[in-house]
mmCIF file of the N, C-alpha and C atoms, coordinates in Angstrom:
data_MODEL
# 
_entry.id   MODEL 
# 
loop_
_atom_site.group_PDB 
_atom_site.id 
_atom_site.type_symbol 
_atom_site.label_atom_id 
_atom_site.label_alt_id 
_atom_site.label_comp_id 
_atom_site.label_asym_id 
_atom_site.label_entity_id 
_atom_site.label_seq_id 
_atom_site.pdbx_PDB_ins_code 
_atom_site.Cartn_x 
_atom_site.Cartn_y 
_atom_site.Cartn_z 
_atom_site.occupancy 
_atom_site.B_iso_or_equiv 
_atom_site.pdbx_formal_charge 
_atom_site.auth_seq_id 
_atom_site.auth_comp_id 
_atom_site.auth_asym_id 
_atom_site.auth_atom_id 
_atom_site.pdbx_PDB_model_num 
ATOM 1   N N  . UNK A 1 1  ? 39.298 9.087   82.945  1.00 0.00 ? 1  UNK A N  1 
ATOM 2   C CA . UNK A 1 1  ? 37.949 8.801   82.496  1.00 0.00 ? 1  UNK A CA 1 
ATOM 3   C C  . UNK A 1 1  ? 37.848 7.360   81.988  1.00 0.00 ? 1  UNK A C  1 
ATOM 4   N N  . UNK A 1 2  ? 38.845 6.928   81.200  1.00 0.00 ? 2  UNK A N  1 
ATOM 5   C CA . UNK A 1 2  ? 38.834 5.565   80.673  1.00 0.00 ? 2  UNK A CA 1 
ATOM 6   C C  . UNK A 1 2  ? 38.925 4.546   81.794  1.00 0.00 ? 2  UNK A C  1 
ATOM 7   N N  . UNK A 1 3  ? 39.735 4.851   82.794  1.00 0.00 ? 3  UNK A N  1 
ATOM 8   C CA . UNK A 1 3  ? 39.900 3.935   83.925  1.00 0.00 ? 3  UNK A CA 1 
ATOM 9   C C  . UNK A 1 3  ? 38.582 3.774   84.686  1.00 0.00 ? 3  UNK A C  1 
ATOM 10  N N  . UNK A 1 4  ? 37.855 4.871   84.864  1.00 0.00 ? 4  UNK A N  1 
ATOM 11  C CA . UNK A 1 4  ? 36.568 4.811   85.565  1.00 0.00 ? 4  UNK A CA 1 
ATOM 12  C C  . UNK A 1 4  ? 35.581 3.947   84.786  1.00 0.00 ? 4  UNK A C  1 
ATOM 13  N N  . UNK A 1 5  ? 35.591 4.095   83.469  1.00 0.00 ? 5  UNK A N  1 
ATOM 14  C CA . UNK A 1 5  ? 34.683 3.318   82.620  1.00 0.00 ? 5  UNK A CA 1 
ATOM 15  C C  . UNK A 1 5  ? 35.028 1.830   82.700  1.00 0.00 ? 5  UNK A C  1 
ATOM 16  N N  . UNK A 1 6  ? 36.322 1.517   82.665  1.00 0.00 ? 6  UNK A N  1 
ATOM 17  C CA . UNK A 1 6  ? 36.752 0.123   82.773  1.00 0.00 ? 6  UNK A CA 1 
ATOM 18  C C  . UNK A 1 6  ? 36.354 -0.463  84.123  1.00 0.00 ? 6  UNK A C  1 
ATOM 19  N N  . UNK A 1 7  ? 36.511 0.320   85.179  1.00 0.00 ? 7  UNK A N  1 
ATOM 20  C CA . UNK A 1 7  ? 36.160 -0.131  86.520  1.00 0.00 ? 7  UNK A CA 1 
ATOM 21  C C  . UNK A 1 7  ? 34.657 -0.393  86.623  1.00 0.00 ? 7  UNK A C  1 
ATOM 22  N N  . UNK A 1 8  ? 33.865 0.501   86.055  1.00 0.00 ? 8  UNK A N  1 
ATOM 23  C CA . UNK A 1 8  ? 32.407 0.337   86.050  1.00 0.00 ? 8  UNK A CA 1 
ATOM 24  C C  . UNK A 1 8  ? 32.013 -0.904  85.263  1.00 0.00 ? 8  UNK A C  1 
ATOM 25  N N  . UNK A 1 9  ? 32.634 -1.116  84.111  1.00 0.00 ? 9  UNK A N  1 
ATOM 26  C CA . UNK A 1 9  ? 32.344 -2.296  83.301  1.00 0.00 ? 9  UNK A CA 1 
ATOM 27  C C  . UNK A 1 9  ? 32.747 -3.569  84.045  1.00 0.00 ? 9  UNK A C  1 
ATOM 28  N N  . UNK A 1 10 ? 33.873 -3.523  84.718  1.00 0.00 ? 10 UNK A N  1 
ATOM 29  C CA . UNK A 1 10 ? 34.347 -4.677  85.474  1.00 0.00 ? 10 UNK A CA 1 
ATOM 30  C C  . UNK A 1 10 ? 33.368 -5.028  86.593  1.00 0.00 ? 10 UNK A C  1 
ATOM 31  N N  . UNK A 1 11 ? 32.885 -4.024  87.304  1.00 0.00 ? 11 UNK A N  1 
ATOM 32  C CA . UNK A 1 11 ? 31.914 -4.260  88.376  1.00 0.00 ? 11 UNK A CA 1 
ATOM 33  C C  . UNK A 1 11 ? 30.610 -4.808  87.814  1.00 0.00 ? 11 UNK A C  1 
ATOM 34  N N  . UNK A 1 12 ? 30.194 -4.309  86.664  1.00 0.00 ? 12 UNK A N  1 
ATOM 35  C CA . UNK A 1 12 ? 28.966 -4.789  86.034  1.00 0.00 ? 12 UNK A CA 1 
ATOM 36  C C  . UNK A 1 12 ? 29.112 -6.255  85.632  1.00 0.00 ? 12 UNK A C  1 
ATOM 37  N N  . UNK A 1 13 ? 30.265 -6.618  85.093  1.00 0.00 ? 13 UNK A N  1 
ATOM 38  C CA . UNK A 1 13 ? 30.507 -8.006  84.693  1.00 0.00 ? 13 UNK A CA 1 
ATOM 39  C C  . UNK A 1 13 ? 30.515 -8.924  85.919  1.00 0.00 ? 13 UNK A C  1 
ATOM 40  N N  . UNK A 1 14 ? 31.141 -8.481  86.996  1.00 0.00 ? 14 UNK A N  1 
ATOM 41  C CA . UNK A 1 14 ? 31.167 -9.279  88.223  1.00 0.00 ? 14 UNK A CA 1 
ATOM 42  C C  . UNK A 1 14 ? 29.758 -9.475  88.764  1.00 0.00 ? 14 UNK A C  1 
ATOM 43  N N  . UNK A 1 15 ? 28.962 -8.428  88.698  1.00 0.00 ? 15 UNK A N  1 
ATOM 44  C CA . UNK A 1 15 ? 27.582 -8.505  89.167  1.00 0.00 ? 15 UNK A CA 1 
ATOM 45  C C  . UNK A 1 15 ? 26.786 -9.507  88.337  1.00 0.00 ? 15 UNK A C  1 
ATOM 46  N N  . UNK A 1 16 ? 26.982 -9.484  87.025  1.00 0.00 ? 16 UNK A N  1 
ATOM 47  C CA . UNK A 1 16 ? 26.285 -10.422 86.141  1.00 0.00 ? 16 UNK A CA 1 
ATOM 48  C C  . UNK A 1 16 ? 26.733 -11.860 86.404  1.00 0.00 ? 16 UNK A C  1 
ATOM 49  N N  . UNK A 1 17 ? 28.018 -12.040 86.670  1.00 0.00 ? 17 UNK A N  1 
ATOM 50  C CA . UNK A 1 17 ? 28.534 -13.379 86.957  1.00 0.00 ? 17 UNK A CA 1 
ATOM 51  C C  . UNK A 1 17 ? 27.935 -13.924 88.249  1.00 0.00 ? 17 UNK A C  1 
ATOM 52  N N  . UNK A 1 18 ? 27.834 -13.091 89.264  1.00 0.00 ? 18 UNK A N  1 
ATOM 53  C CA . UNK A 1 18 ? 27.249 -13.517 90.537  1.00 0.00 ? 18 UNK A CA 1 
ATOM 54  C C  . UNK A 1 18 ? 25.780 -13.862 90.337  1.00 0.00 ? 18 UNK A C  1 
ATOM 55  N N  . UNK A 1 19 ? 25.059 -13.025 89.587  1.00 0.00 ? 19 UNK A N  1 
ATOM 56  C CA . UNK A 1 19 ? 23.644 -13.293 89.324  1.00 0.00 ? 19 UNK A CA 1 
ATOM 57  C C  . UNK A 1 19 ? 23.487 -14.613 88.575  1.00 0.00 ? 19 UNK A C  1 
ATOM 58  N N  . UNK A 1 20 ? 24.353 -14.851 87.613  1.00 0.00 ? 20 UNK A N  1 
ATOM 59  C CA . UNK A 1 20 ? 24.299 -16.096 86.850  1.00 0.00 ? 20 UNK A CA 1 
ATOM 60  C C  . UNK A 1 20 ? 24.545 -17.302 87.757  1.00 0.00 ? 20 UNK A C  1 
ATOM 61  N N  . UNK A 1 21 ? 25.521 -17.195 88.646  1.00 0.00 ? 21 UNK A N  1 
ATOM 62  C CA . UNK A 1 21 ? 25.804 -18.290 89.581  1.00 0.00 ? 21 UNK A CA 1 
ATOM 63  C C  . UNK A 1 21 ? 24.624 -18.552 90.513  1.00 0.00 ? 21 UNK A C  1 
ATOM 64  N N  . UNK A 1 22 ? 23.994 -17.482 90.989  1.00 0.00 ? 22 UNK A N  1 
ATOM 65  C CA . UNK A 1 22 ? 22.835 -17.646 91.863  1.00 0.00 ? 22 UNK A CA 1 
ATOM 66  C C  . UNK A 1 22 ? 21.676 -18.305 91.125  1.00 0.00 ? 22 UNK A C  1 
ATOM 67  N N  . UNK A 1 23 ? 21.436 -17.875 89.890  1.00 0.00 ? 23 UNK A N  1 
ATOM 68  C CA . UNK A 1 23 ? 20.362 -18.465 89.085  1.00 0.00 ? 23 UNK A CA 1 
ATOM 69  C C  . UNK A 1 23 ? 20.629 -19.943 88.828  1.00 0.00 ? 23 UNK A C  1 
ATOM 70  N N  . UNK A 1 24 ? 21.869 -20.266 88.483  1.00 0.00 ? 24 UNK A N  1 
ATOM 71  C CA . UNK A 1 24 ? 22.228 -21.668 88.243  1.00 0.00 ? 24 UNK A CA 1 
ATOM 72  C C  . UNK A 1 24 ? 22.064 -22.495 89.514  1.00 0.00 ? 24 UNK A C  1 
ATOM 73  N N  . UNK A 1 25 ? 22.445 -21.922 90.638  1.00 0.00 ? 25 UNK A N  1 
ATOM 74  C CA . UNK A 1 25 ? 22.304 -22.618 91.912  1.00 0.00 ? 25 UNK A CA 1 
ATOM 75  C C  . UNK A 1 25 ? 20.848 -22.911 92.239  1.00 0.00 ? 25 UNK A C  1 
ATOM 76  N N  . UNK A 1 26 ? 19.976 -21.948 91.946  1.00 0.00 ? 26 UNK A N  1 
ATOM 77  C CA . UNK A 1 26 ? 18.544 -22.150 92.192  1.00 0.00 ? 26 UNK A CA 1 
ATOM 78  C C  . UNK A 1 26 ? 17.999 -23.259 91.299  1.00 0.00 ? 26 UNK A C  1 
ATOM 79  N N  . UNK A 1 27 ? 18.449 -23.298 90.051  1.00 0.00 ? 27 UNK A N  1 
ATOM 80  C CA . UNK A 1 27 ? 18.004 -24.351 89.132  1.00 0.00 ? 27 UNK A CA 1 
ATOM 81  C C  . UNK A 1 27 ? 18.457 -25.720 89.633  1.00 0.00 ? 27 UNK A C  1 
ATOM 82  N N  . UNK A 1 28 ? 19.699 -25.810 90.083  1.00 0.00 ? 28 UNK A N  1 
ATOM 83  C CA . UNK A 1 28 ? 20.218 -27.079 90.589  1.00 0.00 ? 28 UNK A CA 1 
ATOM 84  C C  . UNK A 1 28 ? 19.488 -27.505 91.859  1.00 0.00 ? 28 UNK A C  1 
ATOM 85  N N  . UNK A 1 29 ? 19.167 -26.545 92.696  1.00 0.00 ? 29 UNK A N  1 
ATOM 86  C CA . UNK A 1 29 ? 18.447 -26.871 93.929  1.00 0.00 ? 29 UNK A CA 1 
ATOM 87  C C  . UNK A 1 29 ? 17.087 -27.479 93.609  1.00 0.00 ? 29 UNK A C  1 
ATOM 88  N N  . UNK A 1 30 ? 16.433 -26.965 92.583  1.00 0.00 ? 30 UNK A N  1 
ATOM 89  C CA . UNK A 1 30 ? 15.130 -27.506 92.190  1.00 0.00 ? 30 UNK A CA 1 
ATOM 90  C C  . UNK A 1 30 ? 15.275 -28.928 91.658  1.00 0.00 ? 30 UNK A C  1 
ATOM 91  N N  . UNK A 1 31 ? 16.332 -29.186 90.934  1.00 0.00 ? 31 UNK A N  1 
ATOM 92  C CA . UNK A 1 31 ? 16.554 -30.510 90.353  1.00 0.00 ? 31 UNK A CA 1 
ATOM 93  C C  . UNK A 1 31 ? 16.776 -31.550 91.442  1.00 0.00 ? 31 UNK A C  1 
ATOM 94  N N  . UNK A 1 32 ? 17.510 -31.189 92.461  1.00 0.00 ? 32 UNK A N  1 
ATOM 95  C CA . UNK A 1 32 ? 17.901 -32.160 93.487  1.00 0.00 ? 32 UNK A CA 1 
ATOM 96  C C  . UNK A 1 32 ? 16.993 -32.151 94.718  1.00 0.00 ? 32 UNK A C  1 
ATOM 97  N N  . UNK A 1 33 ? 15.793 -31.602 94.593  1.00 0.00 ? 33 UNK A N  1 
ATOM 98  C CA . UNK A 1 33 ? 14.887 -31.550 95.736  1.00 0.00 ? 33 UNK A CA 1 
ATOM 99  C C  . UNK A 1 33 ? 14.367 -32.920 96.149  1.00 0.00 ? 33 UNK A C  1 
ATOM 100 N N  . UNK A 1 34 ? 14.118 -33.795 95.208  1.00 0.00 ? 34 UNK A N  1 
ATOM 101 C CA . UNK A 1 34 ? 13.470 -35.064 95.509  1.00 0.00 ? 34 UNK A CA 1 
ATOM 102 C C  . UNK A 1 34 ? 14.459 -36.219 95.411  1.00 0.00 ? 34 UNK A C  1 
ATOM 103 N N  . UNK A 1 35 ? 14.709 -36.849 96.531  1.00 0.00 ? 35 UNK A N  1 
ATOM 104 C CA . UNK A 1 35 ? 15.589 -38.018 96.577  1.00 0.00 ? 35 UNK A CA 1 
ATOM 105 C C  . UNK A 1 35 ? 14.751 -39.238 96.902  1.00 0.00 ? 35 UNK A C  1 
ATOM 106 N N  . UNK A 1 36 ? 15.142 -40.368 96.388  1.00 0.00 ? 36 UNK A N  1 
ATOM 107 C CA . UNK A 1 36 ? 14.429 -41.603 96.706  1.00 0.00 ? 36 UNK A CA 1 
ATOM 108 C C  . UNK A 1 36 ? 15.421 -42.699 97.068  1.00 0.00 ? 36 UNK A C  1 
ATOM 109 N N  . UNK A 1 37 ? 14.954 -43.647 97.863  1.00 0.00 ? 37 UNK A N  1 
ATOM 110 C CA . UNK A 1 37 ? 15.774 -44.771 98.301  1.00 0.00 ? 37 UNK A CA 1 
ATOM 111 C C  . UNK A 1 37 ? 14.999 -46.055 98.031  1.00 0.00 ? 37 UNK A C  1 
ATOM 112 N N  . UNK A 1 38 ? 15.646 -46.997 97.398  1.00 0.00 ? 38 UNK A N  1 
ATOM 113 C CA . UNK A 1 38 ? 15.019 -48.298 97.126  1.00 0.00 ? 38 UNK A CA 1 
ATOM 114 C C  . UNK A 1 38 ? 15.980 -49.398 97.555  1.00 0.00 ? 38 UNK A C  1 
ATOM 115 N N  . UNK A 1 39 ? 15.414 -50.532 97.868  1.00 0.00 ? 39 UNK A N  1 
ATOM 116 C CA . UNK A 1 39 ? 16.225 -51.672 98.270  1.00 0.00 ? 39 UNK A CA 1 
ATOM 117 C C  . UNK A 1 39 ? 16.318 -52.629 97.087  1.00 0.00 ? 39 UNK A C  1 
ATOM 118 N N  . UNK A 1 40 ? 17.532 -53.022 96.750  1.00 0.00 ? 40 UNK A N  1 
ATOM 119 C CA . UNK A 1 40 ? 17.736 -53.915 95.613  1.00 0.00 ? 40 UNK A CA 1 
ATOM 120 C C  . UNK A 1 40 ? 17.411 -55.354 95.997  1.00 0.00 ? 40 UNK A C  1 
ATOM 121 N N  . UNK A 1 41 ? 17.379 -56.219 94.991  1.00 0.00 ? 41 UNK A N  1 
ATOM 122 C CA . UNK A 1 41 ? 17.101 -57.634 95.256  1.00 0.00 ? 41 UNK A CA 1 
ATOM 123 C C  . UNK A 1 41 ? 18.218 -58.293 96.070  1.00 0.00 ? 41 UNK A C  1 
ATOM 124 N N  . UNK A 1 42 ? 19.383 -57.643 96.115  1.00 0.00 ? 42 UNK A N  1 
ATOM 125 C CA . UNK A 1 42 ? 20.505 -58.159 96.922  1.00 0.00 ? 42 UNK A CA 1 
ATOM 126 C C  . UNK A 1 42 ? 20.542 -57.505 98.307  1.00 0.00 ? 42 UNK A C  1 
ATOM 127 N N  . UNK A 1 43 ? 19.404 -56.885 98.679  1.00 0.00 ? 43 UNK A N  1 
ATOM 128 C CA . UNK A 1 43 ? 19.242 -56.269 99.996  1.00 0.00 ? 43 UNK A CA 1 
ATOM 129 C C  . UNK A 1 43 ? 20.180 -55.078 100.226 1.00 0.00 ? 43 UNK A C  1 
ATOM 130 N N  . UNK A 1 44 ? 20.466 -54.325 99.171  1.00 0.00 ? 44 UNK A N  1 
ATOM 131 C CA . UNK A 1 44 ? 21.308 -53.125 99.276  1.00 0.00 ? 44 UNK A CA 1 
ATOM 132 C C  . UNK A 1 44 ? 20.449 -51.901 98.984  1.00 0.00 ? 44 UNK A C  1 
ATOM 133 N N  . UNK A 1 45 ? 20.747 -50.815 99.691  1.00 0.00 ? 45 UNK A N  1 
ATOM 134 C CA . UNK A 1 45 ? 20.010 -49.578 99.479  1.00 0.00 ? 45 UNK A CA 1 
ATOM 135 C C  . UNK A 1 45 ? 20.607 -48.812 98.306  1.00 0.00 ? 45 UNK A C  1 
ATOM 136 N N  . UNK A 1 46 ? 19.738 -48.286 97.466  1.00 0.00 ? 46 UNK A N  1 
ATOM 137 C CA . UNK A 1 46 ? 20.153 -47.476 96.323  1.00 0.00 ? 46 UNK A CA 1 
ATOM 138 C C  . UNK A 1 46 ? 19.472 -46.123 96.459  1.00 0.00 ? 46 UNK A C  1 
ATOM 139 N N  . UNK A 1 47 ? 20.256 -45.053 96.365  1.00 0.00 ? 47 UNK A N  1 
ATOM 140 C CA . UNK A 1 47 ? 19.707 -43.697 96.457  1.00 0.00 ? 47 UNK A CA 1 
ATOM 141 C C  . UNK A 1 47 ? 19.751 -43.051 95.084  1.00 0.00 ? 47 UNK A C  1 
ATOM 142 N N  . UNK A 1 48 ? 18.779 -42.229 94.816  1.00 0.00 ? 48 UNK A N  1 
ATOM 143 C CA . UNK A 1 48 ? 18.747 -41.509 93.549  1.00 0.00 ? 48 UNK A CA 1 
ATOM 144 C C  . UNK A 1 48 ? 17.967 -40.229 93.700  1.00 0.00 ? 48 UNK A C  1 
ATOM 145 N N  . UNK A 1 49 ? 18.056 -39.390 92.702  1.00 0.00 ? 49 UNK A N  1 
ATOM 146 C CA . UNK A 1 49 ? 17.272 -38.154 92.719  1.00 0.00 ? 49 UNK A CA 1 
ATOM 147 C C  . UNK A 1 49 ? 16.404 -38.113 91.473  1.00 0.00 ? 49 UNK A C  1 
ATOM 148 N N  . UNK A 1 50 ? 15.200 -37.665 91.648  1.00 0.00 ? 50 UNK A N  1 
ATOM 149 C CA . UNK A 1 50 ? 14.267 -37.545 90.526  1.00 0.00 ? 50 UNK A CA 1 
ATOM 150 C C  . UNK A 1 50 ? 14.332 -36.119 89.995  1.00 0.00 ? 50 UNK A C  1 
ATOM 151 N N  . UNK A 1 51 ? 14.436 -35.995 88.697  1.00 0.00 ? 51 UNK A N  1 
ATOM 152 C CA . UNK A 1 51 ? 14.434 -34.659 88.101  1.00 0.00 ? 51 UNK A CA 1 
ATOM 153 C C  . UNK A 1 51 ? 13.730 -34.664 86.804  1.00 0.00 ? 51 UNK A C  1 
# 
């Protein structure tokens, strides 16, 4: 009985960890959606992301 409970708790924790990773990934995707490129006074391209 104890082993079953531990296994269930372990699966629940893994599920929460995966959900957390997915949520974090979605947040990061939103942050990095907009990229911009500008040319410097030395004629070099500079890339950046707006967040």
